[in-house]
N, C-alpha and C positions, 0 to 999 in steps of 0.2 A: 504494500500500500504506500503510495506516495505521501510525502509530508503535506502536500496541498490538500489531498483528499482527506487525510486524517484531521487536519485543521478544520476543514469544512464540516466533518461529522461532529467534531467537538463543539463547533459554533452552533450547530443545530440543537445539540443536547443542552448546551448552556442557555440558548434562547428559550427552549421549551420550559426549563425550570424557572427562568426569570419571568416569563409570561404568566406561568401559574402562580408564582409568588405575588406578582402584581395584582392578579385577579382576586387572590384570596385576601389581600390587604384590607378590603372593605368588609370582610365577614364579621368582625367583632360588633359592628353596628347592628347586626341582626340578632345579637344576644340581648333581647329586649323583653318586654312584658310577656309576649307570647312564649318565649323561651322559659321564663319563670313559671308561667301557667302550666306548661307541659311537665316541668320537673316536679312541681307541687302535685299535679294530677297523678304522676307515677308514684310519688312518695305516699300519697293517700290511698292508692289503689290496692285492693286485696288480690287483684289478678296479675296478669303478665303484660308485657309489651309485645304485641304481635306486629312485627315489622315486615312490610311487603314492598315489592317493586318488581320491575321487569327489565331485562337487558342488563346494562352495566349497573343500574340502580339496584337491581336484585343482588348483585355481588356486594355492593356497599351495605345493603340491608343485612346480609349474612354476617358481615364483619361487625356491624353494629350489635347484632344479637349476641355474637361471641363475646364482645367486650362487655356488654351488659351482664351476661350470665356469669362472667368471671369476676365481676365487681359488685355482686350482690343484688342486681336487678333481674328477676326472672323474665326471660324473653324467649320468643320462638319466631322462626322465619316462616313466612307463607309466600310462595311465589304467586305473583299477580295473575299469571296465565292459568295456573293450576287452581287458583281460588275459585274461578268461575266455572270450573269443571269438577267441583266436589270438595275442594280443600277448605271451603269456608267453615266447615265443621271444626276447624282448629280453634276458631274464636269462641271463647267461653264468657259467661257473665262476669263482669269485673275487669275484663281485659281492656287495654288501651291500644287501639290500632294506629300504627304510624305508617303512612304510605309515602314512599320516596319516589320522586320523579322529577326530571329536569323540566320537561315541558308541562307536565300535569294534564296533557291532552292526548296521550297515546290511546289507541282504541281500547286496549285492555284496561287501562286505568279509568277511562271514561265509563266503561261498562261496569267496573268494579265499585266505583265510588258510591253510587246510589244503593248498591247491595249492602255495602258496609254500613251505610247510614241506617238501613232498615233493621240492622241488628240491635240498634240502640246503644252500642258502645261508643265512647268518645272517639272521634276520628281526627287524627293529626296529619296534616299535609306538610311534608318537607319538600319544597318545590323551588325551582329556579324561575318560575313564572307565577306571580301572585294573582294574575288575572285569569288563571286557568280554570278549567272545569273542576279539577281536584280541589283547588284552593277555595272555590265557591261552595263546595260541599262540606268542607272541613270545619270542625269546631275550633281548631287552633291551627294557625299557619306559621311554619318555620321557614323563613326566607333564606334560600341559598343561591341567590342570583349572583352570577359572575359576568364581568364585562365581555370576556371572550374566552374561547377555548385556546389551548396551546397549539392545537392543530392549525396549520397555516390556512386551511380552508374553513376554519371555524366550525367544523362539523363533528369530528371524533370527540366523544366525551372525555375530557381530560381535566381542565380546570373545574368543570361542573361536578365531576365525581370526587375530586379532591375536596371541594367545598362541602359536599355531602358527608364525606369521611370525617372531616374536621368537626362539623356540627354534631355528628353522631358521637364522636369522642367527647366533645364539650358537654353533651347531655349526660353521658355515662360518668364523667368525672364530677360534674355538679351533683349527681345523685350520690356518688361515692362519698363526697365530702360532706354532704348534708346528713348522711347516715353515719358519719365518723367511722367509715369502713377502714379497719386497721390492717397492718401487715399480717397479724395472726388470722384475721378473717380471710384475707387474700389467700393464705396458705391452704385453707380448707378446700379451695376450689382449684388449687394448683399443686396437688401432691406429687405429681410426676415431673420428670425432666429437671434440667438445671435450675429453672426458675423456682420450682417447688423446693428443691434442695437448699437454695439460698435462704429460704424462709423457715425451714424446719430442721435441716440436717445439722446435728451437733457433733462436736469433736469426740464426745464419748461414744457416739454411734459408730464412728469410723474406727476408733481405737479398739472397740470390742470385737471387730472383725479381724484385726491383726493379731499376730503373735505378741507376746509381752516380754520382750528381751530384758533380762535382768541378771546381774551377777553380784556375788558378795564382794565386799571391798578386799577380801583376801584372795580373790580369784587370780590365778596366774595370767600373764599376758596371753598365753596360748588359749586359755579358756575364754578370755574376753574376745579374742579374734574369732574363735569358733562360734561363739554366741552371736556376734554381729553378722557373720557370714550366713549362719543358719537361718536367721530371722529376717534378713534382707530389708532392714529398715535403716541401715547405715549407722546404727548406734546401739548401745546397750545401757540401761539404767544401772546404777550402782546402788544397791539397797541393803539394809540389814533390818533387824527387829525394830530399830528406832524410826525407820522410814527411808525416804529418799535422801541419798548422800551426794550423788553427782551423776554425771553421764560420761561415757566414753564413745566418741564418734570416730568415723573413718579419719577425720582430720587429726584427732588426738593420736591415733595410731601412727600416722605419718610424722607428726611432730616428735613422737617418742623415738622413732627410728633415727631421726636427725639428731636428737639430743643424747641418746644413750648408745654406746658402742657395745655394752654388755647388758643383755636383757635378762640374764639369770637373776632370779630373786625379785624382779619387779612384779607388782600386783596392780589390780584395778585401782586401788586407792592412790597409787603413785602417779598414775597417768590420767586420772579422770579430771573433768572440769567440775569443780564443786559449785553448789548453788545454781543448778541449771535453770534455764528459762522453762516456765511451765504455763499451761492454760487449764482452766477448769473444764470438766467434762461437759458442762452445760453451755459452754461457749459455742456460738453458731460457727459452723465450719467455714462459712464465707468470711467471717471476721478473722479467722485464723489465717486465711490467705493473705489478707492485707498485713496482719501483724508479723507473720513469718517473712514476708517480703521486706518489711521495714527492718527487721532484725538480721536479714541476710542469713537465714538458717534454713536447712532442708528438712529437719524433723523437729518435733516438739513433744515434750513429755506431757501427758494428760493426767491430771489429778482428779479424783472423785472423793469428796469429803476429806481433802488434804492427803489422800493416800495415792500411791502410784497405781494408775489404772491402765497404762499402756502408752502407745506412741502413735502420732499421726505424721506421715511423710508427705512431702509435696506431691509425690507420685499419686498418693491416695486422693488428694484434692483435684489433681488433674483428671484422674479416672472418673471422678464424680461430676466432671464438667464444670468445675468452679474456677478453673484457671483460664 
């Protein structure tokens, strides 16, 4: 690819982003009394948000539903085309119906709007044309008008779908904040994957899966090396009946070899690092990532009720998707 062609491609991409950002700049003005009314309606509702749309708006509706469900607002998606062929049964008493459409005048939406009204549920229109048929039928109108699409022909939905996406996020976040939805609440809906692990996985959970390398202070150097190698955590804790005394790491072994020419008679107590860094078992694993990075260490001793409970290595955190 020639540099001229590459530069042209980059200029098109940059222009598309710039055009969309410019079109979205006016969106905050539409976070108005209608926006507040919708949020209050959902807060007071005993039902769900039923979000519908067609084409690209249907895809935005699905994302809006996913965000709402994960942040404490029960929601369900209903495709506008399927709705007029039997899926209207999704709507239950107490539900709030949100219809998303750029024009508000597509044939499917025009056919659906009066049917939705006949159910008696509140109807909310998220539209880019407040003079549309959908807007006229709605109890609440959320304006997502944009000046132009990023498409040079002003046809392909780009800026308009971004506006819908942003407004949907704004609604979900307003609901989240009004409900004081906390990180612990969030974790209930995200138990899997790296996101969930950041919210609930604790150092003690990881340490419990690992071996628990430990030697007595009187252990020989050979015993220490075998313990470190066997348990593959790059270190061994030095403990006795009184508790944790220190740690011997791979680095301590290397420094020992540099310092001593005769290893006979050396024990774990001679080569350990006393007063090692530790974290409590209840510490979130994601917090351990930042702390270990700051301390420039590869493993950390975990304590439970002040007693040695095991180790966590950076490899463990990486395997959990936290790095």
